[in-house]
C-alpha positions as CSV (number, residue, x, y, z in Angstrom):
1,M,-13.1,21.0,-12.3
2,T,-16.2,22.6,-13.9
3,V,-18.4,24.3,-11.4
4,T,-22.1,25.0,-12.2
5,S,-24.8,27.0,-10.6
6,D,-26.2,23.9,-9.0
7,P,-25.8,24.4,-5.2
8,R,-24.8,20.7,-4.8
9,V,-21.8,21.3,-7.1
10,R,-21.0,24.9,-6.3
11,G,-17.7,25.0,-4.4
12,L,-16.7,21.5,-5.4
13,A,-13.5,22.8,-6.9
14,T,-12.6,24.3,-3.6
15,I,-13.3,21.1,-1.7
16,V,-11.2,19.1,-4.2
17,G,-8.4,21.6,-3.8
18,F,-8.4,21.0,0.0
19,L,-8.5,17.2,-0.6
20,V,-5.5,17.6,-3.0
21,C,-3.6,18.9,0.0
22,V,-4.5,15.7,1.9
23,E,-3.3,13.5,-1.0
24,L,-0.1,15.5,-1.2
25,A,0.5,14.6,2.4
26,S,-0.3,11.0,1.7
27,G,2.1,10.9,-1.2
28,I,4.9,12.4,0.9
29,L,4.3,9.6,3.5
30,Q,4.5,7.0,0.8
31,G,7.7,8.3,-0.9
32,Y,9.6,10.0,1.9
33,Y,11.0,7.2,4.0
34,T,12.1,4.7,1.3
35,P,15.3,6.4,0.3
36,I,16.5,6.8,3.9
37,F,15.6,3.5,5.4
38,S,19.3,2.5,5.7
39,D,19.9,5.8,7.5
40,I,17.0,5.1,9.8
41,A,18.5,1.7,10.6
42,D,21.8,3.3,11.4
43,H,20.0,5.9,13.6
44,L,18.2,3.2,15.6
45,G,21.2,0.9,15.7
46,I,19.5,-2.0,14.0
47,A,20.2,-4.2,11.0
48,D,18.8,-3.4,7.6
49,A,16.7,-6.5,7.6
50,D,14.8,-5.4,10.7
51,V,13.5,-2.3,9.0
52,N,11.1,-4.6,7.1
53,W,9.1,-5.0,10.3
54,F,8.2,-1.3,10.2
55,E,6.5,-1.9,6.9
56,A,4.9,-5.1,8.0
57,A,3.4,-3.5,11.1
58,Q,2.1,-0.5,9.1
59,L,0.6,-2.7,6.4
60,I,-1.2,-4.9,8.9
61,V,-2.8,-1.9,10.6
62,S,-3.7,-0.5,7.2
63,A,-5.4,-3.6,6.1
64,L,-7.4,-3.8,9.4
65,V,-8.5,-0.2,9.6
66,V,-10.0,0.2,6.1
67,P,-13.2,-1.8,6.5
68,P,-14.3,-0.4,10.0
69,L,-13.3,3.2,9.2
70,A,-15.1,3.1,5.9
71,R,-18.2,1.7,7.6
72,M,-17.9,4.4,10.3
73,G,-17.8,7.0,7.6
74,D,-21.1,5.9,6.3
75,I,-22.6,5.9,9.9
76,V,-21.2,9.1,11.5
77,G,-20.0,11.1,8.5
78,H,-16.9,10.9,6.3
79,K,-15.3,14.1,7.5
80,K,-15.3,13.0,11.2
81,V,-13.6,9.7,10.3
82,L,-11.1,11.5,8.0
83,L,-10.2,13.8,10.9
84,L,-9.8,10.7,13.2
85,S,-7.6,8.8,10.8
86,T,-5.5,12.0,10.2
87,A,-5.0,12.6,13.9
88,V,-3.8,9.0,14.4
89,T,-1.5,9.3,11.4
90,A,-0.1,12.5,12.8
91,L,0.5,10.9,16.2
92,G,2.3,8.0,14.6
93,S,4.5,10.4,12.5
94,W,5.5,12.4,15.5
95,V,6.3,9.2,17.5
96,M,8.6,8.1,14.6
97,A,10.3,11.5,14.6
98,F,11.4,11.2,18.2
99,A,11.5,7.4,18.6
100,P,14.6,6.4,20.6
101,S,14.4,2.7,19.8
102,F,13.2,0.0,17.4
103,T,10.1,-0.7,19.4
104,T,9.0,2.9,19.7
105,F,9.6,3.5,15.9
106,L,7.6,0.3,15.2
107,I,4.6,1.6,17.2
108,G,4.8,4.9,15.4
109,S,5.0,3.2,12.0
110,A,2.0,1.1,12.8
111,L,-0.1,4.1,13.9
112,Q,0.9,5.9,10.7
113,G,-0.9,3.2,8.7
114,A,-4.2,4.9,9.4
115,Y,-3.6,7.1,6.3
116,V,-4.6,4.3,3.9
117,V,-8.3,5.2,4.4
118,W,-7.9,8.8,3.2
119,L,-8.5,8.3,-0.5
120,P,-11.6,6.1,-0.1
121,L,-13.1,8.7,2.3
122,E,-12.2,11.6,0.0
123,V,-13.9,9.9,-2.9
124,A,-17.0,9.2,-0.7
125,I,-17.1,12.9,0.3
126,I,-17.1,14.0,-3.3
127,H,-19.6,11.3,-4.3
128,R,-21.9,12.5,-1.5
129,R,-21.5,16.2,-2.5
130,T,-22.4,15.5,-6.2
131,A,-25.5,13.3,-5.5
132,G,-28.5,14.3,-7.5
133,T,-26.6,16.4,-10.0
134,G,-27.1,14.0,-12.9
135,R,-23.3,14.0,-13.3
136,Q,-22.4,12.3,-10.1
137,H,-20.2,9.5,-11.5
138,Q,-18.5,11.8,-14.0
139,L,-17.7,14.5,-11.4
140,T,-16.5,11.9,-8.9
141,R,-14.4,10.1,-11.5
142,R,-12.8,13.4,-12.6
143,A,-12.1,14.6,-9.0
144,A,-10.7,11.2,-8.1
145,G,-8.3,11.3,-11.1
146,I,-7.0,14.7,-9.8
147,L,-6.5,13.3,-6.4
148,V,-4.6,10.3,-7.6
149,G,-2.4,12.5,-9.9
150,A,-1.6,14.7,-6.8
151,L,-0.7,11.5,-4.9
152,E,1.7,10.2,-7.5
153,L,3.4,13.6,-7.8
154,A,3.8,13.9,-4.1
155,V,5.4,10.4,-3.9
156,I,8.2,11.7,-6.2
157,I,8.5,15.0,-4.2
158,G,8.7,13.1,-0.9
159,A,11.4,10.8,-2.2
160,L,13.5,13.6,-3.7
161,T,13.1,15.7,-0.6
162,S,14.3,13.1,1.9
163,G,17.2,12.1,-0.4
164,A,18.4,15.6,-0.7
165,L,18.1,16.5,3.0
166,V,19.4,13.3,4.6
167,E,23.0,14.6,4.6
168,A,22.1,18.1,5.5
169,T,20.3,17.8,8.8
170,S,19.8,15.5,11.8
171,M,17.5,12.4,11.5
172,T,15.1,13.9,14.1
173,V,14.6,17.0,12.0
174,L,14.4,15.0,8.8
175,L,11.6,12.8,10.3
176,M,9.7,15.8,11.6
177,L,8.9,17.1,8.1
178,P,6.3,14.5,7.2
179,A,4.9,14.8,10.7
180,I,4.5,18.5,10.1
181,A,2.8,17.9,6.7
182,V,0.2,15.5,8.3
183,T,-0.5,18.0,11.1
184,V,-1.1,20.8,8.6
185,C,-3.3,18.3,6.7
186,F,-5.5,17.9,9.8
187,A,-6.0,21.7,10.0
188,V,-6.9,21.7,6.2
189,I,-9.6,19.1,6.7
190,W,-11.0,20.8,9.9
191,F,-11.4,24.2,8.3
192,G,-11.8,23.3,4.6
193,I,-14.2,20.4,4.4
194,E,-17.9,20.7,5.3
195,D,-19.3,18.3,7.8
196,M,-22.2,16.1,6.6
197,E,-24.0,13.5,8.7
198,G,-23.8,9.8,7.9
199,T,-26.5,8.2,5.8
200,S,-26.2,4.6,7.0
201,S,-27.9,3.0,10.0
202,G,-26.8,0.0,12.0
203,G,-23.4,-0.7,13.6
204,L,-20.1,-2.2,13.0
205,D,-19.5,-6.0,12.7
206,W,-17.2,-6.1,15.7
207,G,-17.3,-9.9,15.8
208,G,-16.0,-10.2,12.2
209,L,-13.4,-7.5,12.8
210,G,-12.2,-9.4,15.9
211,L,-11.9,-12.7,14.1
212,V,-10.0,-11.4,11.1
213,S,-7.7,-9.4,13.4
214,A,-7.0,-12.5,15.5
215,S,-6.3,-14.5,12.3
216,L,-3.8,-12.0,10.9
217,G,-2.3,-11.4,14.3
218,L,-1.6,-15.1,14.8
219,V,0.0,-15.4,11.4
220,M,2.2,-12.3,12.0
221,A,3.1,-13.6,15.5
222,G,4.2,-16.9,14.0
223,L,6.4,-15.1,11.5
224,I,8.0,-13.0,14.3
225,V,8.8,-16.2,16.2
226,V,10.4,-17.6,13.1
227,R,12.6,-14.5,13.0
228,L,13.5,-14.9,16.7
229,D,13.8,-18.7,17.0
230,G,14.4,-19.9,13.5
231,V,12.3,-21.9,11.0
232,G,12.5,-25.0,13.1
233,S,10.4,-23.5,15.9
234,P,7.2,-25.6,16.5
235,L,5.6,-22.6,18.2
236,A,6.1,-20.4,15.1
237,W,4.3,-22.8,12.8
238,L,1.6,-23.6,15.4
239,L,0.8,-19.9,15.4
240,V,0.7,-19.7,11.6
241,V,-1.5,-22.7,11.3
242,A,-3.9,-21.5,14.0
243,G,-4.2,-18.1,12.2
244,L,-5.0,-19.8,8.9
245,A,-7.4,-22.2,10.6
246,L,-9.3,-19.3,12.1
247,Q,-10.4,-18.2,8.6
248,V,-12.9,-21.1,8.7
249,P,-15.0,-19.8,11.6
250,F,-14.5,-16.3,10.4
251,A,-16.0,-17.1,7.0
252,R,-18.9,-19.0,8.6
253,Y,-19.6,-16.1,11.0
254,E,-19.6,-13.5,8.2
255,L,-22.0,-15.6,6.1
256,R,-24.6,-15.2,8.9
257,Q,-24.3,-11.4,9.2
258,A,-26.7,-9.0,7.5
259,E,-23.9,-6.3,7.3
260,P,-20.6,-8.3,7.4
261,I,-17.4,-6.4,7.6
262,I,-16.1,-8.6,4.8
263,D,-18.7,-10.0,2.3
264,V,-17.4,-13.6,2.0
265,R,-20.2,-14.6,-0.3
266,L,-19.3,-11.9,-2.8
267,L,-15.5,-12.6,-2.6
268,R,-16.0,-16.3,-3.5
269,A,-17.9,-15.4,-6.7
270,P,-16.1,-16.6,-10.0
271,G,-15.6,-13.1,-11.2
272,Q,-14.3,-11.8,-7.8
273,W,-11.8,-14.3,-6.3
274,P,-9.3,-14.2,-9.1
275,V,-9.1,-10.4,-8.8
276,Q,-8.7,-10.4,-5.1
277,L,-6.1,-13.2,-5.1
278,T,-4.2,-11.3,-7.7
279,A,-4.3,-8.2,-5.5
280,F,-2.9,-10.2,-2.7
281,L,0.0,-11.7,-4.8
282,F,0.6,-8.2,-6.4
283,G,0.9,-6.7,-2.9
284,M,3.8,-8.9,-2.1
285,S,5.9,-7.1,-4.6
286,V,4.4,-3.6,-4.9
287,L,4.4,-3.1,-1.1
288,G,6.6,-5.8,0.4
289,A,9.7,-5.3,-1.7
290,Q,10.1,-1.5,-1.3
291,I,12.4,-1.7,1.7
292,P,14.6,-4.5,0.4
293,L,15.1,-2.6,-2.8
294,S,16.1,0.5,-0.9
295,T,18.5,-1.2,1.5
296,F,20.1,-3.2,-1.4
297,A,20.7,0.0,-3.4
298,R,22.3,1.7,-0.3
299,T,24.6,-1.2,0.6
300,D,28.3,-0.6,0.0
301,P,29.7,-3.3,-2.2
302,D,33.2,-2.8,-0.7
303,V,31.7,-3.7,2.7
304,A,29.1,-6.4,1.9
305,G,30.4,-7.7,-1.4
306,Y,27.2,-6.7,-3.2
307,G,25.0,-3.7,-3.5
308,L,25.1,-0.5,-5.5
309,G,26.7,1.8,-2.9
310,A,24.1,4.4,-3.9
311,S,23.3,7.6,-2.1
312,A,19.8,8.4,-0.8
313,G,19.6,10.8,-3.7
314,F,19.9,7.9,-6.2
315,V,17.3,5.9,-4.4
316,S,15.0,8.9,-4.8
317,T,15.7,8.9,-8.5
318,L,15.0,5.2,-8.7
319,I,11.6,5.8,-7.0
320,G,10.9,8.6,-9.4
321,I,11.6,6.4,-12.5
322,Y,9.5,3.7,-11.0
323,V,6.5,6.0,-10.4
324,I,6.8,7.6,-13.8
325,F,6.7,4.2,-15.5
326,M,3.8,3.2,-13.3
327,A,1.9,6.2,-14.7
328,I,2.9,5.2,-18.2
329,G,1.6,1.7,-17.5
330,A,-1.7,3.0,-16.2
331,F,-2.3,5.4,-19.0
332,S,-1.4,2.9,-21.7
333,L,-4.1,0.5,-20.6
334,P,-6.5,1.3,-23.4
335,L,-3.8,0.4,-25.9
336,T,-2.9,-2.9,-24.2
337,A,-6.6,-3.8,-23.8
338,R,-7.2,-3.3,-27.5
339,A,-4.1,-5.3,-28.3
340,F,-4.6,-8.2,-25.9
341,G,-8.2,-7.9,-24.7
342,P,-9.2,-6.7,-21.3
343,R,-8.3,-9.9,-19.5
344,G,-5.2,-10.4,-21.6
345,S,-3.9,-6.9,-20.6
346,L,-4.1,-7.9,-17.0
347,V,-2.2,-11.1,-17.6
348,V,0.5,-9.2,-19.6
349,S,0.8,-6.6,-16.8
350,S,1.4,-9.4,-14.3
351,L,4.0,-11.0,-16.5
352,L,5.8,-7.7,-16.8
353,V,6.1,-7.5,-13.0
354,A,7.4,-11.1,-13.0
355,V,9.9,-10.4,-15.7
356,G,11.1,-7.2,-14.0
357,Y,11.8,-8.9,-10.7
358,A,13.3,-12.0,-12.4
359,M,15.7,-9.5,-14.1
360,W,17.1,-8.5,-10.7
361,L,18.4,-12.1,-10.2
362,P,21.2,-11.8,-12.8
363,L,21.2,-8.0,-13.3
364,H,21.9,-6.2,-10.0
365,D,25.5,-5.0,-10.3
366,T,25.1,-1.5,-11.8
367,T,22.8,1.5,-11.4
368,L,21.7,1.2,-15.1
369,Q,20.5,-2.3,-14.5
370,A,18.6,-1.2,-11.5
371,L,16.9,1.6,-13.4
372,V,15.9,-0.8,-16.3
373,N,14.6,-3.4,-13.9
374,M,12.4,-0.8,-12.1
375,A,11.1,0.6,-15.3
376,V,9.9,-2.8,-16.4
377,I,8.3,-3.5,-13.0
378,G,6.7,0.0,-13.0
379,L,5.0,-0.6,-16.4
380,G,3.3,-3.7,-15.1
381,S,2.6,-2.4,-11.6
382,G,1.0,0.8,-12.9
383,A,-1.4,-1.2,-15.1
384,L,-2.4,-3.5,-12.2
385,V,-2.9,-0.6,-9.8
386,A,-5.2,1.0,-12.2
387,S,-7.1,-2.1,-13.5
388,L,-7.6,-4.4,-10.5
389,P,-10.2,-2.2,-8.7
390,A,-12.1,-1.7,-12.0
391,A,-12.2,-5.4,-12.6
392,A,-13.4,-6.0,-9.1
393,A,-16.2,-3.4,-9.5
394,A,-17.2,-5.0,-12.8
395,A,-17.8,-8.3,-11.0
396,A,-19.8,-6.8,-8.2
397,P,-23.5,-5.8,-7.9
398,P,-24.0,-2.0,-8.0
399,E,-24.6,-1.7,-4.2
400,R,-21.3,-3.5,-3.4
401,T,-18.9,-1.9,-5.8
402,G,-17.4,0.2,-3.1
403,F,-16.7,-2.9,-1.0
404,A,-15.2,-4.8,-3.9
405,T,-12.8,-2.0,-4.9
406,G,-11.8,-1.4,-1.3
407,M,-11.1,-5.1,-0.8
408,T,-8.5,-5.0,-3.7
409,N,-6.7,-2.5,-1.6
410,A,-7.1,-4.5,1.6
411,T,-6.0,-7.8,0.1
412,K,-3.0,-6.0,-1.5
413,T,-2.0,-4.6,1.8
414,V,-2.3,-8.0,3.6
415,G,-0.1,-9.5,0.9
416,G,2.4,-6.7,1.4
417,A,2.4,-7.1,5.2
418,I,3.0,-10.9,5.1
419,A,5.7,-10.5,2.4
420,S,7.4,-7.8,4.5
421,A,7.6,-10.2,7.4
422,I,8.9,-13.0,5.2
423,F,11.5,-10.8,3.6
424,A,12.6,-9.6,7.1
425,I,13.3,-13.3,7.9
426,A,15.0,-13.9,4.6
427,L,17.3,-10.9,5.1
428,S,18.0,-11.6,8.7
429,A,21.5,-10.2,9.3
430,T,24.3,-12.4,10.6
431,G,26.4,-9.6,11.9
432,S,26.1,-7.8,15.3
433,L,23.0,-5.7,15.7
434,D,25.2,-3.3,17.8
435,D,27.2,-2.6,14.7
436,P,25.0,-1.7,11.7
437,E,28.0,-2.0,9.4
438,E,28.2,-5.7,10.3
439,G,24.4,-6.1,10.1
440,H,24.1,-6.5,6.3
441,A,22.1,-9.4,5.0
442,A,23.6,-12.1,2.8
443,L,23.1,-11.6,-1.0
444,S,21.1,-14.8,-1.0
445,G,18.4,-13.1,1.1
446,Y,17.9,-10.4,-1.6
447,L,17.9,-13.1,-4.3
448,T,15.1,-14.8,-2.3
449,V,13.1,-11.6,-2.2
450,W,13.3,-11.0,-5.9
451,A,12.5,-14.7,-6.6
452,V,9.4,-14.6,-4.4
453,C,8.2,-11.4,-6.1
454,A,8.7,-12.9,-9.5
455,V,7.0,-16.2,-8.7
456,A,4.1,-14.3,-7.0
457,A,3.6,-12.2,-10.1
458,L,3.7,-15.3,-12.3
459,L,1.1,-17.0,-10.2
460,A,-1.0,-13.9,-10.5
461,A,-0.9,-14.2,-14.3
462,V,-2.0,-17.8,-14.1
463,V,-4.9,-16.9,-11.7
464,L,-6.0,-14.1,-14.0
465,T,-6.5,-16.6,-16.8
466,M,-9.4,-18.0,-14.7
467,L,-11.1,-14.6,-14.7
468,P,-14.4,-14.6,-16.7
469,R,-13.9,-12.6,-19.9
470,H,-16.9,-10.3,-19.3
471,V,-15.5,-9.1,-15.9
472,A,-12.5,-6.9,-17.1
473,E,-13.9,-3.6,-18.3
474,E,-12.1,-0.5,-19.3
475,P,-9.8,0.3,-16.3
476,N,-10.2,3.5,-14.3
477,P,-7.0,4.7,-12.8
478,A,-8.9,6.8,-10.3
479,L,-10.1,3.7,-8.5
480,R,-7.2,2.8,-6.4
C-alpha cells in the first residue's frame, strides 16, 4: 500500500494492516469448523444431518444483520458497528466452545453470523479515509483486494489447523481457538482503528426489517416443522406459504419508503434481478452444501455403506484445494471474459458449478474423485464470487452501488440458509440420535443434495442469459 504525504492517506497502510487481522479472524471462522463437523456431531450426541441446522441458523442471521448494521455504520460510525458485530461474534464463538447441547450450540452459531458484515464495514472505513485524495477508488480497490486475499488464506489456515488438532486435544479446547481469535480481533479494532462519526442522517427502516425478518422466519419455521413432522404436515406448508405471501406487503411497504432497508424498485430492474436471483441460487451450493460435503467425506464406508472414511485432515486438504481453485477461477476472469464475453463468462462459470456437482452423482467413491469434483466446482464458484457483485454494481446508479453489491451477499446468504434447512431434511438420519454411529443419513440424501446444487447452478446459467449485455463489466474480485 503506497502512502503519500496527504494526511488523509498517511497511516492508511497501518489501518489496512489492522483490518487484515480482522479478515484473518473471519477466514478462520469460515474454514475452521467444516473439517470437524462430524466430530462436533459426536461431541453433542446428534446425527450428522442435524449439523446443517447450525449453518442454516447462522446464515439467516447473517442475511438479516447486513442491511441494518450497514445502515447503522453510515449513521453512527463504521468503527462502532464493527466493534458491536465483533463483540456479538465473539459471544457466539464462546457459547459454541462451551455449549453442552444442540440448542445451545445452535444459539452460539446463530450469534456468530454477525461476522458477515465485517468486510463491507472495513471497505467503508477505507473508502471514508481516502475521500478527497483523487485516488479514492484506486486505494479502496487495492486495499479491499489485500483484505480478500487475507481472508482466503485464513480459510485454508483455519481448515488445516482444526484438521490437525482434532485428534490432539479436547473438543472444548479446539472450539476455544476461534473464540480467542475473535476476542483478539475486538482488541485490534478498539486500539488500531480510528473512530469517525457517521455521515448519514435519518434512521433505520424498522418496519421493513420486521417484515422481511417475519417472512424468512416463517419459511424457516415451516422447514423445521417438516423436519420434525414430515413432508405431509399441513402446518409446515402453511408456514412456508405464509412466509412467501408476506413478501407482497413487504414489497409494497418498501416502495413507499424514502430510505428502504431493501430497495425493491432497484432489485426489479432488468439488469439487477438476474444477478440477484443468480446469487440466491449460487448460495444454495457455495454455502448450503459445505456441511453435507464434510460429513459425507468423514463417513466410514464400512459402517454406512458409503463415504470416503476420510480424516479431518483430508477434509482440510479438500477445502484447501477448493479455495485454491476458487482463486484460480477469480483471477482467470479476464481470460474467460475475452473468450466468451462478459455475460458468457458468467454463464460458463455457473455451468462449471453445475457440472462439478453433477459429477458427484456417479463419482463419489474415492478421494481422487472428490478432489477433482471440488476443483471443478471451485473454478466456477471463484469466478461467480468475484463477478456477481461487479455485475450488480454495473446495473445500479452510482449512489446505490453499495446496496447492490451488498444485496448479492445477502441473497446468496438467504439461498444458503434455505438450502441448509432443506438439506438437513434430505439427510435426516434414520438411526438413533442417542447413538451417532447409527445416525448416518442414507446415500440417497447426499445424492439429493448434489442434484439440487447442480440444478440450482444450471438454473442460474439460464437466468444469466436474460442479463442485458451491457451490465457485466470487468469483474472486481475485491467486491465480495
